[in-house]
C-alpha positions as CSV (number, residue, x, y, z in Angstrom):
1,M,53.9,5.3,-9.0
2,A,50.2,3.9,-7.8
3,S,48.0,2.8,-10.6
4,Q,45.5,5.1,-11.1
5,T,42.0,4.9,-11.3
6,A,39.1,7.8,-12.9
7,I,35.3,7.5,-12.6
8,I,33.6,9.2,-15.7
9,G,30.1,10.9,-15.0
10,A,29.8,12.1,-11.2
11,G,25.6,11.3,-11.2
12,V,24.5,8.7,-8.8
13,M,26.0,5.6,-9.4
14,G,29.1,7.6,-10.2
15,E,29.5,9.1,-6.9
16,T,28.2,5.7,-5.5
17,L,31.1,4.0,-6.6
18,L,33.9,6.7,-5.6
19,S,32.3,6.2,-1.9
20,G,32.4,2.5,-2.2
21,L,36.1,2.6,-3.4
22,V,37.1,5.2,-0.5
23,R,35.4,3.3,2.1
24,S,37.0,0.3,0.5
25,G,39.9,1.5,1.6
26,R,41.4,2.9,-1.9
27,R,43.6,6.2,-1.7
28,V,42.2,9.1,-2.7
29,D,45.4,9.8,-4.8
30,D,45.0,7.5,-6.9
31,L,41.2,8.2,-7.5
32,L,40.2,11.0,-10.5
33,V,36.7,12.2,-11.1
34,G,36.1,13.5,-14.4
35,E,33.1,15.9,-14.2
36,K,31.9,19.4,-16.0
37,R,29.7,20.8,-13.9
38,A,31.2,23.5,-11.6
39,E,28.9,23.3,-8.5
40,R,29.2,19.5,-8.9
41,V,33.3,19.5,-8.9
42,T,33.5,21.7,-5.6
43,E,30.9,19.1,-3.9
44,L,32.9,16.4,-4.7
45,E,36.1,17.4,-3.8
46,E,35.1,19.1,-0.7
47,R,33.1,15.8,0.5
48,Y,36.3,13.0,-0.5
49,G,38.9,15.2,-1.4
50,V,38.9,14.1,-4.5
51,T,40.7,15.4,-7.7
52,V,37.7,16.5,-9.9
53,V,39.2,16.9,-13.7
54,S,38.1,16.8,-17.5
55,N,37.2,14.0,-19.0
56,V,40.0,14.2,-21.3
57,E,42.8,15.0,-18.2
58,A,41.2,11.9,-16.3
59,A,41.3,9.4,-19.4
60,T,44.4,10.4,-20.0
61,K,46.1,10.1,-16.7
62,A,44.1,6.7,-15.6
63,D,45.0,3.6,-15.7
64,T,41.6,2.3,-15.5
65,V,38.8,4.3,-16.2
66,A,35.4,3.9,-15.1
67,L,32.6,5.3,-18.0
68,V,29.1,5.8,-15.9
69,V,27.6,7.7,-18.0
70,K,24.1,7.6,-19.5
71,P,24.0,5.0,-22.6
72,Q,23.1,8.0,-24.6
73,D,25.6,9.9,-24.1
74,M,28.3,7.2,-24.4
75,A,29.1,7.9,-28.3
76,D,30.1,11.4,-27.4
77,V,31.9,10.7,-23.9
78,L,33.8,8.1,-26.1
79,A,34.7,10.7,-29.2
80,E,35.7,13.1,-26.7
81,I,38.4,10.9,-24.8
82,A,39.0,8.8,-27.6
83,P,42.2,10.4,-28.7
84,V,43.9,10.2,-25.5
85,L,43.3,6.7,-24.6
86,R,45.9,4.4,-25.3
87,P,46.3,0.3,-25.5
88,G,46.7,-1.3,-22.5
89,Q,44.3,1.4,-20.5
90,L,40.6,-0.7,-19.0
91,L,37.7,0.8,-19.5
92,V,34.7,-0.3,-17.3
93,S,31.1,0.6,-18.5
94,L,28.4,0.8,-16.7
95,A,25.9,1.9,-19.1
96,A,23.2,-0.2,-20.1
97,G,22.3,-1.6,-23.5
98,T,26.0,-0.4,-24.5
99,T,27.9,-3.7,-25.5
100,T,32.1,-4.1,-25.7
101,G,31.6,-4.2,-29.4
102,F,30.5,-1.0,-29.8
103,I,32.8,0.8,-27.6
104,E,35.7,-1.3,-28.9
105,S,35.2,0.1,-32.2
106,H,35.1,4.0,-31.0
107,V,38.5,3.8,-29.2
108,P,41.9,2.4,-30.4
109,E,43.0,-0.9,-30.7
110,G,44.1,-3.0,-27.5
111,V,42.3,-0.7,-25.1
112,A,40.4,-2.9,-23.1
113,V,36.7,-2.9,-21.9
114,V,34.8,-4.6,-19.5
115,R,30.4,-4.2,-19.5
116,V,29.3,-4.3,-16.2
117,M,25.7,-4.5,-15.3
118,P,25.2,-2.9,-11.7
119,N,22.1,-2.0,-9.6
120,T,20.8,0.7,-7.8
121,P,21.2,-1.5,-4.1
122,A,24.9,-0.2,-4.8
123,L,23.4,2.9,-2.8
124,V,24.5,0.7,0.6
125,D,26.6,-1.3,-0.7
126,E,24.3,-4.2,-1.3
127,G,24.7,-3.8,-5.3
128,M,24.4,-7.0,-7.8
129,A,26.8,-6.2,-10.5
130,A,27.3,-8.9,-13.6
131,V,30.7,-8.2,-15.3
132,S,31.7,-9.8,-18.8
133,P,35.3,-9.0,-20.7
134,G,35.3,-7.7,-24.1
135,S,37.7,-9.0,-26.8
136,H,41.4,-7.5,-25.9
137,C,40.4,-8.0,-21.8
138,S,43.1,-10.1,-20.0
139,E,42.4,-11.6,-16.5
140,A,44.1,-8.9,-14.6
141,Q,41.9,-6.3,-16.1
142,L,38.8,-8.2,-15.4
143,A,40.1,-8.8,-11.7
144,E,40.6,-5.0,-11.6
145,A,37.1,-4.3,-12.8
146,E,35.3,-6.8,-10.5
147,S,37.5,-5.1,-7.4
148,L,35.7,-2.0,-8.1
149,M,32.4,-3.1,-8.4
150,A,32.6,-5.4,-5.3
151,S,33.3,-1.9,-3.3
152,V,29.7,-1.5,-3.8
153,G,28.3,-5.5,-3.2
154,R,28.7,-8.6,-5.3
155,V,29.8,-9.4,-8.4
156,V,29.6,-12.3,-11.0
157,R,31.2,-13.2,-14.0
158,I,29.1,-13.5,-17.7
159,P,29.2,-14.0,-21.0
160,E,27.8,-10.5,-22.5
161,R,25.3,-12.8,-24.5
162,Q,23.2,-13.1,-21.5
163,Q,23.8,-9.4,-20.0
164,D,19.8,-8.3,-21.4
165,A,18.8,-11.2,-18.8
166,V,21.1,-9.8,-16.1
167,T,19.2,-6.6,-17.0
168,A,16.0,-7.7,-16.8
169,I,16.5,-9.9,-13.7
170,S,18.8,-8.0,-11.6
171,G,19.1,-4.7,-13.3
172,S,15.7,-3.7,-13.3
173,G,15.1,-5.7,-10.5
174,P,14.8,-3.4,-7.6
175,A,12.0,-1.7,-9.1
176,Y,9.9,-5.2,-9.2
177,I,10.5,-5.6,-5.3
178,F,9.5,-1.9,-4.6
179,F,6.9,-2.4,-6.7
180,V,5.5,-5.6,-4.5
181,V,6.2,-3.5,-1.4
182,E,4.4,-1.1,-2.5
183,S,1.6,-3.0,-3.0
184,M,1.5,-4.9,-0.1
185,I,2.1,-1.5,2.0
186,E,-1.6,-0.2,-0.1
187,A,-3.3,-4.0,1.0
188,G,-2.1,-3.6,4.5
189,V,-4.1,0.1,4.6
190,H,-6.5,-1.8,3.0
191,L,-7.2,-3.8,5.2
192,G,-7.2,-1.2,8.0
193,L,-3.3,-1.0,9.0
194,P,-2.1,2.9,9.5
195,R,0.4,3.3,6.9
196,S,3.5,3.8,9.0
197,T,2.3,0.6,10.7
198,A,2.2,-1.3,7.3
199,S,5.2,-0.3,5.9
200,E,7.3,-1.1,9.2
201,L,5.7,-4.7,9.0
202,V,6.1,-4.7,5.1
203,I,9.9,-4.1,4.7
204,Q,10.9,-6.2,8.1
205,T,9.3,-8.9,6.4
206,L,11.1,-8.5,3.4
207,V,14.7,-7.7,4.9
208,G,14.3,-11.0,7.2
209,S,13.0,-13.2,4.4
210,A,15.8,-12.2,1.8
211,K,18.1,-13.0,5.1
212,M,17.1,-16.2,5.2
213,L,17.3,-16.9,1.8
214,R,20.7,-16.0,2.0
215,E,22.2,-17.1,5.4
216,T,19.9,-20.6,5.0
217,G,20.5,-21.5,1.3
218,T,17.4,-23.1,1.1
219,H,15.5,-23.1,-2.0
220,P,12.6,-20.4,-1.9
221,T,10.4,-23.2,-2.9
222,V,11.2,-24.8,0.6
223,L,10.6,-21.9,2.7
224,R,7.7,-21.0,1.0
225,E,6.3,-24.1,1.9
226,Q,7.2,-24.2,5.4
227,V,5.2,-21.5,6.0
228,T,2.0,-22.8,4.1
229,S,-0.4,-25.0,6.3
230,P,-2.8,-27.0,4.1
231,G,-5.9,-24.9,4.3
232,G,-4.6,-21.8,5.8
233,T,-4.3,-18.1,5.5
234,T,-1.3,-18.4,3.3
235,A,-2.6,-20.9,0.8
236,S,-5.4,-18.9,-0.2
237,A,-3.7,-15.9,-0.6
238,L,-1.1,-18.1,-2.9
239,R,-3.8,-19.1,-4.5
240,E,-5.0,-15.9,-5.3
241,L,-2.0,-15.3,-6.8
242,E,-1.7,-18.1,-8.8
243,V,-5.6,-17.3,-10.2
244,H,-4.1,-14.0,-10.9
245,R,-1.1,-15.6,-12.8
246,V,1.3,-13.6,-10.9
247,R,4.2,-15.9,-11.7
248,A,3.6,-15.8,-15.5
249,A,3.6,-11.8,-15.6
250,F,6.9,-11.8,-13.7
251,L,8.0,-13.8,-16.7
252,A,6.5,-12.0,-19.0
253,A,7.6,-8.4,-17.4
254,M,11.0,-10.2,-17.4
255,E,10.7,-11.1,-21.4
256,A,9.7,-7.5,-21.9
257,A,13.1,-5.8,-20.3
258,R,15.4,-7.9,-21.9
259,D,14.0,-7.4,-24.7
260,R,14.0,-3.8,-24.4
261,S,17.8,-3.9,-23.7
262,R,18.7,-6.0,-26.6
263,Q,16.6,-3.1,-28.7
264,L,19.2,-0.8,-26.9
265,A,21.9,-2.6,-27.7
266,E,20.9,-2.7,-31.3
267,G,20.5,1.0,-31.6
268,S,23.6,1.7,-30.1
């Protein structure tokens, strides 16, 4: 009998993971979804042909259980499924700020736990996920968690103590990028461009720049210097960014995100 994987929590990220697994070649018969909302059950069954069951049934039947729930709901979900969990099962948590220790303290001894920090570009198969094993996790189980997340993007392994920093950099990172893009589009409108033109210019510049970074492997400082002619327009713009301490503001923002992630973990 093939190993079964259950996804508990069929919100945006839960469905994103489900969709990625199906596209990557996982058999629908090997997937379960735990979901309570009747309208959502019908929607998922019609869209993916997947079996949707209760959280308890999903946890009972699956070898690997992905917990894609809100951090504030984690304790309740664990209390619901803990009685049917068994040693050797793997729990993969995508809940921000929830430690492996917290989950392990709510489930039977011997249940393996992996903590994951994903991000929203997983919606277009360009996610960035960081995974950290708990105290009972084998190499094979960690590899299974990596395989789940690889269906929607890239994956790195990190020690759990670095998860708060990852949350600040890549977990919250898309919001920083969208903020910069939004600001550049507004600047384009202010400078006299139609909004549609400004949007196309900024978005393609972002896509092209990201592709240069990935495909050339060149350090961003070198790429920036290649654009910056002495005394030119780019140099003038970068001087203003330095005057307004944009680099320091990014550092302060990410430190704030890291600190908030720590607070959420302590609260759990």
